[in-house]
Every structure is written in structure tokens, then in C-alpha cells.
N, C-alpha and C positions, 0 to 999 in steps of 0.2 A: 731712131724711132720718128719718121717726119708727124709732129703735134696737128691732130686735127682743127678742120678750119673752124669751129666754133670755137674753139681753144685759144686761138690766135687774138695777138692785142688789137683790140676794135679804135680805128681810125672814124675821123666825120665823115667818110665816102665810104665806109663799109657800116652798116646797119646793124641793129641789133640782131642777133640771130635766133631763130626760134628751133625748138626741141627740146627733147623729154630731160637729157642730159642738162642743159643749161637751167630749166626751171629746177630740175632736182638740187643745182646750186643752191640755189636762192632757199629752198625748205631746209636743207641741211644747215645754213649758213643761218638762215632765222632773219628778222627784221624786228621793228620795234613795233610795231602793228600787229605782230604774230607772239611778240613776248608781253605785251602790254595789255592789259585789260582792261577797259573803263570799265568802272561802277556807276551809274549817272543816277540820282536821288534827287525825287524831289519835281514840281513844275520848272521848265526854263521856258526863258520869255526870250525872243531875240530884241538886240537892243535896235531903238529907234533910228539908229545910224546906219544908214545903209553900208551893207560891206562889212559891219562888223561881225564877231563872230557873237552867237548866242551865252549868256550870260548864266551861271546858275543860280537860284535864289536860296537853294540848301548845301548842305556838306555835299563835297565829290571827293571819291579820291581816285587814283590809278595805284592797281595790283602789279608790283613790277617781279615777283615770282617772292622776294623774301620780305615784305614787310610794305605799308600801306604811306603811299607817299600823297598829302591834302594836294589839292589846285589851287591855287588861291589868284594867279591870275592869269589873261592870256598870253603873255611872254617868257613865263619861267621855264626855265630849263631844266628839261627831266633827263637823269641818266638811268639805265638799265644795263644789266648784263647778258651779254650774246654770247657764241659758240667762239667768236671773235675779241671777244674782251668788253667795254666798256663802250656803251654807244650813245652819245650827245644827240639830243633833241632840241635844240633851240628855236623850229619855228611856233607859230601860234597853235595853240588847241581849239582846234574849231569845235564845236559840240551843235548836234542839230537839235532845235527846237521841238521838244517833247512834251506834248499836252499830256496834261497828268488827268485819266478818266475814272480813276480810284474812286472818286464820289458819286459815279455818273451809276442812277440805275440801269440805264438801258446804253449797250455800248454800242458805238457805232456811230453812225450821221444818225443825230436829232430832227428829221424829217418830220412833216404832219403825218404823212402815211405812217411812218414807222412807231410815233408816240400812240398814235392809234391804236394800232396792232399791239401795242405793247399794254394796252389800258385793256383790251379785251380782252387778251390771254389773262391777266392777271383777276379781270373783272369773272372769269371761269373757275378762277382757283377761289375765291371768295364767297363765291354762290355754293361751291362745294362746303364752303364753311361753313355757310350759312345755314345749310342745309343737314350738316352736322349736327350742330345745335337742335334746329327742327325736332330732329330724330330724339335728342334727347329729353325737351320739352312735351313731346307727345308718347316718349315712354313713360315719364313721371307720371302723366294723366290715364295712362294703362292701355292707350290706344298703340299695341305692340306691330299691329300690320302695317298701322299710317307710317309710324318710324322706321317701318324694316322700308318700306316703299322710298321715303326718304333717303335711306341709305345706298338703295338703288340707281337713285336721280345721283347721289356722291359719287359713284364709283364712275357715272355717265358723263360728269363735268369734269373729276380726275382726269379721265383717256382725254377728253375733248381738251383742254388746256395744251396738253402736251404735244398734241395732232396741230394745233395752230399756233404753237409756239417755233415747229419745226419748218411749216410749211409758209407761214409768215416773215420768217429770219428775225427775230427777236428774241430767242433762245440768249440767258443772261444766269449768272451766278444767283443775282436776286430773286429772279423766279424759281429757280431752283429748290433755293433755301424757304422760296415761301409757298411752294407746294409741298416740302417735305414738313415743315408746321401745320397744314390744313391736313395733310393725312394723318398726322396725329391726332388732331382733334376728331375728324369724321371717321376715319377706323380704328385707331388707336383706343379711344373714349368713347365716342358713340356706341360701334355697334356694340362694344361689352355691355353697354347700359340696356342697352337695345334689348341682347341675349339674358340678360340677369332677369328682367323684367319680365321675360316671357317666358322663362325657368324657374321664377319664384316660387309658382301654386304649385310645381310637381317635384321636386329634388327639396332637400336641405337649405336653408339660407344662407349656411357659411359655405357649404359646399358649390352652390352657385356664386357665389361671392369670388372664392378660391380661384373657381375657372376663370369669371370674368378680369382679376384682377391679373392672372396671369396671362392672357390674350392681351390685354393693357401694357402690360411690361412686356414682353414677348413683341409685339409692333415697334415699342419705343427702338429696342435693340435691332431688330430688322433696320426701322428706317435710321437710325446711327452708323449701322454697320456697310449699308446703300452709301451714303454720300460719302463714305470714308474710302469704298474699295473700289479698285478699277471694273470697268463696268466694261460686260460680254455681249456681245452682241445679238447672240445665242440660245443662252441661257438666264434662268436666273439663279442664284446663290440661295436656298431656300422660298417659299413660296412666298410671293410677293404681298404685302398688307391689303393692297386693292383686292385683287383677289380672294385672300381671305375674308376682308368684309362684305366680297359679292356672295359668299358662301353661306356663310352667317346669316346675310339680311335675307336670301333665299328661303333659308332654311327655315326662318320664322314667318316668312311672307307665304308661302306655300301651304303652313302647317303640317309634315312630316307626321306621320300616324306610328310614331317612333314614342319609348317609354321616357321621359327626363332623363334618368339616369343612364342612358344609351348617346341620350343628344349632349352629356356633359361631356361624357367619356372622349366626342366626337370635337368638343370646341377643345379638351385641353390637346387632343391630337393634331389638331390642327395648329394651337399653338404654335405646340412645338417642330413642326412645319414649317413654321417662321425662321425660327433662328437654327432651322440647319442648315448643312453644309450640305445638302443634294442638291444636283442639277434639277431645275423645272424649265422644261420649254417655255419660252414666251408666247404670247398670244398671235404674234405673226407667224413664226413657224405653225403652230397649231392650225391655225383658216388655212395654212398653203397646203394643207394632208390633201391626197385622194381624195375624189369626191365619192369612192364607192366607202371609203371609212365613217364618212357622215351617215350612209345609210340604214344602219343601227340605231342610231342616237334619233334619229329625224322617226322613224315607225315607235319607236320605244317611245317618245312624245308622246303620239298619240294616241297608245295603247294605255298604257301607264306613265303621268311623266313623274309623280312624284319619286316612283322606285327609279326612274329613269335616272333621273337629277342625284340622288345617290351613286347608283351606279358612277356615273360619271366623275363623280367629284373622289368616290374611293380610287379608280383607275389613275386619274389625275396623282392624286398623292402617294399609290404604291412607283409611278413611272421616277419619282426619282430616285429612292432607294434601290430599283430595277437600273437605273444608267449611269448609278454610282456605282454597283457591284460590275458591273459590263464593263466600266473605265479601268477597274481595278485589276482587274481580271487580262483586260488587252496589256 
């Protein structure tokens, strides 16, 4: 049987053939580049001499499949095992110069525009934090309505910093952690304090304290779980702390004509909803609902805003278990 053309011995006037089977032989045979994994650690700076390879200032190792071999110099000979026996590499190991950005708060290019945008986004986060503290001070002086208004402003600034970070392209791990800490102060601590100040005169002090501690604890759990969980673009796992704080603030702001014990029960239910696994739709999906869906709430706000607010909140809280049951049956 004659040999195929791509397997014949190659000479100087017969160029390297191209084809899937020839590439497959390389994949099966392997090479040092495929079998050795370079682990580069630390900052690398290029040598001042032109043409020289970059050197590492910290430890560098090469993984050969069985053990770690330190890279001590440019011309060291490294060996590894392939499918056809040991393979030697006598050429210098050229490492690309990689700048260490681990200490930088703003990833990417540090232009003036990006610095200003980064400062603007974090200023919104700090504004939310300051308003949360202001809400605590006002609640301590008995001005619960003004404190609830500060919480509503906190919710607005919390949404604004996320929108600006995405629009301006300055999202960073530092900003995410700072936003989480500000949320804990504004929504996990300020909101329970405002609720406590508004309920302490209508319910037993111990009951109000337990409910508010429950809200703070569930908010901390919710934020920590959100930071370490994979993100879903359509649904939240549990009620977000921002929305829970908005509901609590509006409850105090509009002064619902409900008994204190009923409001206390609603606060406890909202706290448990934050740490539940029920899927709740994000605001972006709610806004995209058909126009006829918003007709009834708009009319309700014009007729009886307080009752409409209670019904809308109750509908949202019930939507999570309903979607969860629907998914389980499917």
C-alpha cells in the first residue's frame, strides 16, 4: 500500500504539509510547551540590556507533571517526560514582562478620565454611607420620618454607583467590597435602627429589639452570601438588602395605619426572605413588564397609596415561593 504524501520524508524542496492528520500527530506526540506549565509569581521587570529576557524578582517554578523545578537562570537546561521519552530544552526561557496590578485599586490604564470616574463612583458609595449614619442620628433624636427619607436617599445612591461604574467602565473588586461594606452600614444597621425607633412606642421593647437584630443578622448573611455566590443575570437568591431597606424606609415614611404587632411580623418575614433561596426578579426585569401590568398599581397609588404599597410588597414577597414551586414541578 503506497504511503500517503503527507507522511513521506520531507526534504528542503518539499514544504511542510498542512492537514488535520499532521496536526494530530503533534497533538498526540506532545511538546514541551504543551507539557510544561509555567507558574509566574511576582513582578517581572525587563532588563536594561536590549534583547535580554525579562528576569523574575521572586520565586518562579515550572511544573513538569511530577514535581516543581525552580527556574534559576536563563540558560538552565530543563527536562520533562513526553510520550516519546525525555525531552531536553537548552534554549533560554524567555518570560514576558508582566506588571503586578495587585496593589492597584483601579484596574486598567490610569488615565485622568478613569481616575475622575473612579472617584465619582466611590463618592456615591460614600454618600450612601454618610446618609445611613445620618439616618441613625436622626432616629436617635426621634425624627423617624426624616431618618426614613435618608434611607430612601441611600437606596438611590446605592443604585447610582453601580450604574455609573458600569457605564464609565471603572468596575473593580475594591469598589465591590466598598459597596458591600456601605450596604451593611446603611441597610443592615441604619434600617433596623430606624424601624426600632418607629416601633418602640407601639410594641414591647424586647420584641422590637429582637426583630431589628434579626434584620441586621440576615442582612449580613445576605451580603456575605452574595459576595461569594455566582451571579445570576435574571434573579436574586433571596430579597436583596437594598430592596428590603427600601420597603422598611417607605413603611416608616408613609406611616402605615397597621397595628405595631402586624408591622413587627412583616419586618420578621422580610428578614427571613433576605436569607431564603427563593428566586426574586431583578428590578431590570420588573421594569420591562408590559405596560398593562402597571395600570392597576398606578390607579391604586392615585386612589389609596398605602394599601397599594402593602399589596405590591406582598405580591413581590409571594412571587419568590411561587416561582420556586413552579421550578420544582417543572
